[in-house]
Backbone as JSON Lines, residues from 0, in Angstrom:
{"i":0,"aa":"M","n":[4.45,-16.07,10.31],"ca":[4.73,-17.33,9.63],"c":[3.83,-18.45,10.14]}
{"i":1,"aa":"N","n":[2.68,-18.07,10.74],"ca":[1.69,-19.0,11.28],"c":[2.24,-19.87,12.4]}
{"i":2,"aa":"G","n":[3.27,-19.39,13.09],"ca":[3.81,-20.1,14.23],"c":[3.09,-19.69,15.5]}
{"i":3,"aa":"V","n":[3.75,-19.91,16.61],"ca":[3.21,-19.54,17.91],"c":[3.29,-18.02,18.06]}
{"i":4,"aa":"F","n":[2.25,-17.42,18.62],"ca":[2.3,-15.98,18.89],"c":[3.34,-15.73,19.98]}
{"i":5,"aa":"S","n":[4.0,-14.58,19.88],"ca":[4.93,-14.19,20.94],"c":[4.63,-12.75,21.32]}
{"i":6,"aa":"S","n":[4.76,-12.45,22.61],"ca":[4.53,-11.1,23.09],"c":[5.74,-10.26,22.73]}
{"i":7,"aa":"I","n":[5.5,-9.13,22.07],"ca":[6.64,-8.32,21.66],"c":[6.75,-7.0,22.42]}
{"i":8,"aa":"F","n":[5.63,-6.42,22.81],"ca":[5.68,-5.12,23.48],"c":[4.41,-4.91,24.29]}
{"i":9,"aa":"T","n":[4.53,-4.05,25.28],"ca":[3.34,-3.48,25.9],"c":[3.09,-2.18,25.15]}
{"i":10,"aa":"L","n":[1.89,-2.03,24.63],"ca":[1.6,-0.96,23.67],"c":[0.84,0.19,24.28]}
{"i":11,"aa":"N","n":[0.86,1.29,23.54],"ca":[-0.11,2.35,23.75],"c":[-1.01,2.32,22.52]}
{"i":12,"aa":"P","n":[-2.11,3.07,22.46],"ca":[-3.03,2.96,21.33],"c":[-2.44,3.31,19.96]}
{"i":13,"aa":"I","n":[-1.38,4.1,19.92],"ca":[-0.72,4.4,18.65],"c":[0.69,3.86,18.76]}
{"i":14,"aa":"F","n":[1.02,2.88,17.91],"ca":[2.28,2.17,18.1],"c":[2.87,1.79,16.75]}
{"i":15,"aa":"T","n":[4.18,1.89,16.62],"ca":[4.87,1.49,15.39],"c":[5.99,0.53,15.74]}
{"i":16,"aa":"I","n":[6.0,-0.62,15.07],"ca":[7.1,-1.57,15.24],"c":[8.12,-1.26,14.16]}
{"i":17,"aa":"T","n":[9.37,-1.07,14.54],"ca":[10.38,-0.64,13.56],"c":[11.51,-1.63,13.37]}
{"i":18,"aa":"S","n":[11.42,-2.8,13.96],"ca":[12.46,-3.79,13.74],"c":[11.82,-5.17,13.6]}
{"i":19,"aa":"G","n":[12.47,-6.04,12.86],"ca":[11.96,-7.38,12.67],"c":[10.8,-7.49,11.7]}
{"i":20,"aa":"I","n":[10.49,-6.41,11.0],"ca":[9.4,-6.4,10.03],"c":[10.02,-6.36,8.63]}
{"i":21,"aa":"Y","n":[9.54,-7.21,7.74],"ca":[10.09,-7.28,6.39],"c":[9.01,-6.95,5.37]}
{"i":22,"aa":"R","n":[9.32,-5.96,4.53],"ca":[8.38,-5.49,3.52],"c":[7.94,-6.65,2.63]}
{"i":23,"aa":"G","n":[6.64,-6.71,2.39],"ca":[6.08,-7.75,1.54],"c":[5.58,-8.95,2.33]}
{"i":24,"aa":"D","n":[6.05,-9.12,3.58],"ca":[5.58,-10.24,4.4],"c":[4.23,-9.9,5.02]}
{"i":25,"aa":"T","n":[3.43,-10.92,5.25],"ca":[2.15,-10.75,5.93],"c":[2.31,-11.25,7.35]}
{"i":26,"aa":"Y","n":[1.8,-10.47,8.3],"ca":[1.93,-10.78,9.71],"c":[0.55,-11.05,10.31]}
{"i":27,"aa":"R","n":[0.53,-11.98,11.24],"ca":[-0.69,-12.34,11.97],"c":[-0.59,-11.66,13.33]}
{"i":28,"aa":"L","n":[-1.56,-10.82,13.66],"ca":[-1.49,-10.02,14.88],"c":[-2.75,-10.17,15.72]}
{"i":29,"aa":"R","n":[-2.58,-10.02,17.01],"ca":[-3.7,-9.9,17.95],"c":[-3.19,-9.12,19.15]}
{"i":30,"aa":"Y","n":[-4.1,-8.59,19.93],"ca":[-3.68,-7.82,21.1],"c":[-4.73,-7.96,22.2]}
{"i":31,"aa":"R","n":[-4.38,-7.46,23.37],"ca":[-5.32,-7.42,24.48],"c":[-5.01,-6.21,25.34]}
{"i":32,"aa":"A","n":[-5.94,-5.87,26.2],"ca":[-5.82,-4.67,27.04],"c":[-5.77,-5.08,28.51]}
{"i":33,"aa":"V","n":[-5.19,-4.19,29.3],"ca":[-5.14,-4.41,30.75],"c":[-5.61,-3.14,31.45]}
{"i":34,"aa":"N","n":[-6.31,-3.32,32.55],"ca":[-6.66,-2.2,33.42],"c":[-6.53,-2.67,34.86]}
{"i":35,"aa":"F","n":[-7.06,-1.91,35.78],"ca":[-6.95,-2.22,37.21],"c":[-7.41,-3.65,37.52]}
{"i":36,"aa":"N","n":[-8.4,-4.15,36.78],"ca":[-9.0,-5.46,37.05],"c":[-8.3,-6.62,36.35]}
{"i":37,"aa":"G","n":[-7.31,-6.34,35.52],"ca":[-6.58,-7.42,34.87],"c":[-6.63,-7.35,33.36]}
{"i":38,"aa":"W","n":[-6.22,-8.45,32.73],"ca":[-6.12,-8.52,31.27],"c":[-7.44,-8.94,30.64]}
{"i":39,"aa":"S","n":[-7.72,-8.39,29.47],"ca":[-8.87,-8.83,28.66],"c":[-8.5,-10.09,27.91]}
{"i":40,"aa":"N","n":[-9.47,-10.68,27.23],"ca":[-9.17,-11.74,26.27],"c":[-8.49,-11.11,25.07]}
{"i":41,"aa":"F","n":[-7.88,-11.94,24.22],"ca":[-7.23,-11.43,23.02],"c":[-8.26,-11.0,21.98]}
{"i":42,"aa":"S","n":[-7.87,-10.03,21.17],"ca":[-8.7,-9.6,20.03],"c":[-8.77,-10.73,19.01]}
{"i":43,"aa":"G","n":[-9.6,-10.54,18.01],"ca":[-9.57,-11.43,16.86],"c":[-8.23,-11.27,16.15]}
{"i":44,"aa":"I","n":[-7.91,-12.21,15.3],"ca":[-6.64,-12.17,14.58],"c":[-6.79,-11.32,13.33]}
{"i":45,"aa":"A","n":[-5.8,-10.46,13.09],"ca":[-5.74,-9.64,11.87],"c":[-4.52,-10.07,11.06]}
{"i":46,"aa":"Y","n":[-4.68,-10.1,9.75],"ca":[-3.56,-10.38,8.85],"c":[-3.2,-9.09,8.15]}
{"i":47,"aa":"I","n":[-1.99,-8.61,8.37],"ca":[-1.58,-7.31,7.87],"c":[-0.29,-7.46,7.08]}
{"i":48,"aa":"Q","n":[-0.28,-6.93,5.85],"ca":[0.92,-6.99,5.02],"c":[1.73,-5.72,5.23]}
{"i":49,"aa":"A","n":[3.03,-5.9,5.47],"ca":[3.94,-4.76,5.63],"c":[4.26,-4.22,4.24]}
{"i":50,"aa":"A","n":[3.73,-3.04,3.94],"ca":[3.93,-2.45,2.61],"c":[3.77,-0.94,2.71]}
{"i":51,"aa":"T","n":[4.28,-0.25,1.7],"ca":[4.14,1.19,1.59],"c":[3.55,1.5,0.22]}
{"i":52,"aa":"A","n":[3.24,2.76,-0.02],"ca":[2.76,3.16,-1.35],"c":[3.87,2.93,-2.37]}
{"i":53,"aa":"P","n":[3.51,2.57,-3.6],"ca":[4.54,2.39,-4.64],"c":[5.27,3.7,-4.93]}
{"i":54,"aa":"S","n":[6.46,3.59,-5.51],"ca":[7.18,4.78,-5.94],"c":[6.47,5.4,-7.15]}
{"i":55,"aa":"I","n":[6.86,6.59,-7.49],"ca":[6.27,7.28,-8.65],"c":[6.65,6.53,-9.92]}
{"i":56,"aa":"P","n":[5.66,6.17,-10.74],"ca":[6.0,5.45,-11.97],"c":[6.64,6.39,-13.0]}
{"i":57,"aa":"P","n":[7.35,5.82,-13.97],"ca":[7.9,6.64,-15.05],"c":[6.76,7.25,-15.88]}
{"i":58,"aa":"A","n":[7.08,8.3,-16.61],"ca":[6.09,8.91,-17.51],"c":[5.65,7.91,-18.57]}
{"i":59,"aa":"P","n":[4.39,7.99,-19.03],"ca":[3.97,7.12,-20.13],"c":[4.85,7.36,-21.36]}
{"i":60,"aa":"V","n":[5.04,6.32,-22.15],"ca":[5.88,6.4,-23.35],"c":[4.96,6.38,-24.57]}
{"i":61,"aa":"Y","n":[5.1,7.37,-25.44],"ca":[4.31,7.44,-26.67],"c":[4.69,6.28,-27.59]}
{"i":62,"aa":"V","n":[3.69,5.57,-28.12],"ca":[3.93,4.48,-29.06],"c":[3.44,4.88,-30.45]}
{"i":63,"aa":"S","n":[2.18,5.3,-30.55],"ca":[1.62,5.71,-31.84],"c":[0.3,6.44,-31.61]}
{"i":64,"aa":"S","n":[-0.23,7.01,-32.69],"ca":[-1.53,7.67,-32.58],"c":[-2.21,7.72,-33.94]}
{"i":65,"aa":"T","n":[-3.52,7.89,-33.89],"ca":[-4.34,8.13,-35.09],"c":[-5.13,9.4,-34.82]}
{"i":66,"aa":"A","n":[-6.07,9.7,-35.7],"ca":[-6.9,10.89,-35.5],"c":[-7.8,10.76,-34.28]}
{"i":67,"aa":"T","n":[-8.05,9.53,-33.82],"ca":[-8.99,9.33,-32.72],"c":[-8.44,8.52,-31.55]}
{"i":68,"aa":"S","n":[-7.16,8.15,-31.58],"ca":[-6.62,7.35,-30.48],"c":[-5.14,7.61,-30.27]}
{"i":69,"aa":"I","n":[-4.68,7.31,-29.08],"ca":[-3.27,7.39,-28.74],"c":[-2.91,6.08,-28.05]}
{"i":70,"aa":"T","n":[-1.81,5.48,-28.45],"ca":[-1.32,4.27,-27.81],"c":[-0.09,4.62,-27.0]}
{"i":71,"aa":"L","n":[-0.13,4.24,-25.71],"ca":[0.95,4.53,-24.78],"c":[1.47,3.24,-24.16]}
{"i":72,"aa":"L","n":[2.71,3.27,-23.78],"ca":[3.3,2.18,-23.0],"c":[3.33,2.65,-21.55]}
{"i":73,"aa":"I","n":[2.67,1.92,-20.68],"ca":[2.64,2.26,-19.26],"c":[3.63,1.35,-18.55]}
{"i":74,"aa":"L","n":[4.63,1.93,-17.94],"ca":[5.68,1.18,-17.25],"c":[5.39,1.14,-15.75]}
{"i":75,"aa":"P","n":[5.67,0.02,-15.1],"ca":[5.42,-0.05,-13.66],"c":[6.45,0.77,-12.9]}
{"i":76,"aa":"P","n":[6.12,1.19,-11.67],"ca":[7.1,1.87,-10.85],"c":[8.28,0.95,-10.54]}
{"i":77,"aa":"L","n":[9.4,1.51,-10.23],"ca":[10.59,0.71,-9.9],"c":[10.4,-0.04,-8.58]}
{"i":78,"aa":"D","n":[9.59,0.5,-7.68],"ca":[9.37,-0.11,-6.36],"c":[7.87,-0.25,-6.12]}
{"i":79,"aa":"N","n":[7.38,-1.46,-5.96],"ca":[5.94,-1.66,-5.76],"c":[5.53,-1.48,-4.29]}
{"i":80,"aa":"G","n":[6.45,-1.13,-3.43],"ca":[6.13,-0.89,-2.03],"c":[5.99,-2.16,-1.21]}
{"i":81,"aa":"G","n":[6.28,-3.31,-1.81],"ca":[6.17,-4.56,-1.09],"c":[4.86,-5.28,-1.32]}
{"i":82,"aa":"S","n":[4.04,-4.79,-2.23],"ca":[2.74,-5.4,-2.5],"c":[2.47,-5.35,-4.0]}
{"i":83,"aa":"V","n":[1.76,-6.33,-4.51],"ca":[1.44,-6.39,-5.93],"c":[0.58,-5.19,-6.32]}
{"i":84,"aa":"I","n":[0.91,-4.53,-7.43],"ca":[0.1,-3.42,-7.94],"c":[-1.12,-4.01,-8.61]}
{"i":85,"aa":"T","n":[-2.3,-3.55,-8.21],"ca":[-3.55,-4.14,-8.7],"c":[-4.23,-3.32,-9.79]}
{"i":86,"aa":"S","n":[-3.89,-2.04,-9.92],"ca":[-4.49,-1.24,-10.99],"c":[-3.72,0.07,-11.16]}
{"i":87,"aa":"Y","n":[-3.98,0.72,-12.26],"ca":[-3.4,2.01,-12.58],"c":[-4.53,2.95,-12.99]}
{"i":88,"aa":"N","n":[-4.33,4.26,-12.83],"ca":[-5.21,5.29,-13.37],"c":[-4.4,6.13,-14.33]}
{"i":89,"aa":"L","n":[-4.98,6.47,-15.47],"ca":[-4.36,7.38,-16.42],"c":[-5.18,8.67,-16.42]}
{"i":90,"aa":"W","n":[-4.55,9.79,-16.11],"ca":[-5.21,11.09,-16.06],"c":[-4.78,11.89,-17.28]}
{"i":91,"aa":"I","n":[-5.7,12.67,-17.83],"ca":[-5.43,13.44,-19.05],"c":[-5.88,14.89,-18.87]}
{"i":92,"aa":"D","n":[-5.16,15.8,-19.52],"ca":[-5.49,17.22,-19.52],"c":[-5.26,17.74,-20.93]}
{"i":93,"aa":"T","n":[-6.03,18.68,-21.39],"ca":[-5.92,19.22,-22.75],"c":[-5.05,20.47,-22.83]}
{"i":94,"aa":"L","n":[-4.04,20.56,-21.99],"ca":[-3.08,21.67,-21.96],"c":[-3.77,23.03,-21.83]}
{"i":95,"aa":"Q","n":[-4.55,23.15,-20.79],"ca":[-5.2,24.42,-20.48],"c":[-4.28,25.26,-19.59]}
{"i":96,"aa":"I","n":[-4.56,26.55,-19.5],"ca":[-3.75,27.42,-18.64],"c":[-3.81,26.93,-17.2]}
{"i":97,"aa":"I","n":[-5.0,26.6,-16.74],"ca":[-5.16,25.98,-15.43],"c":[-5.47,24.51,-15.67]}
{"i":98,"aa":"P","n":[-4.55,23.6,-15.32],"ca":[-4.78,22.19,-15.59],"c":[-6.09,21.68,-15.01]}
{"i":99,"aa":"S","n":[-6.74,20.85,-15.76],"ca":[-8.0,20.26,-15.33],"c":[-7.98,18.78,-15.71]}
{"i":100,"aa":"Y","n":[-7.28,18.0,-14.92],"ca":[-7.11,16.58,-15.23],"c":[-8.41,15.81,-14.99]}
{"i":101,"aa":"I","n":[-8.66,14.84,-15.86],"ca":[-9.76,13.9,-15.68],"c":[-9.2,12.49,-15.89]}
{"i":102,"aa":"I","n":[-9.87,11.52,-15.3],"ca":[-9.42,10.13,-15.47],"c":[-9.81,9.66,-16.86]}
{"i":103,"aa":"A","n":[-8.81,9.26,-17.63],"ca":[-9.06,8.76,-18.98],"c":[-9.21,7.25,-18.99]}
{"i":104,"aa":"Y","n":[-8.59,6.6,-18.02],"ca":[-8.68,5.14,-17.92],"c":[-8.5,4.73,-16.5]}
């Protein structure tokens, strides 16, 4: 929240914080290391958003078609994972025995 930094833990190189973190919020982080000779200076500041991958979206909904086009309704997933969805990919296959999907959009 752009307030004063507070020390939360002494870390190891792989670390997960599991409390006090709220999905969708952006956190300002920095760290430093210690060895026999003392503490280093702090790292640069990183801004990290707490988010996960979105949930699986619903299947596309058929709207209409012509001889050369298909119109679909693309619905967003129910859960965006805590972050705005910035794009979608539509994959298509021509119903082959072994699926061979390609990006259509």
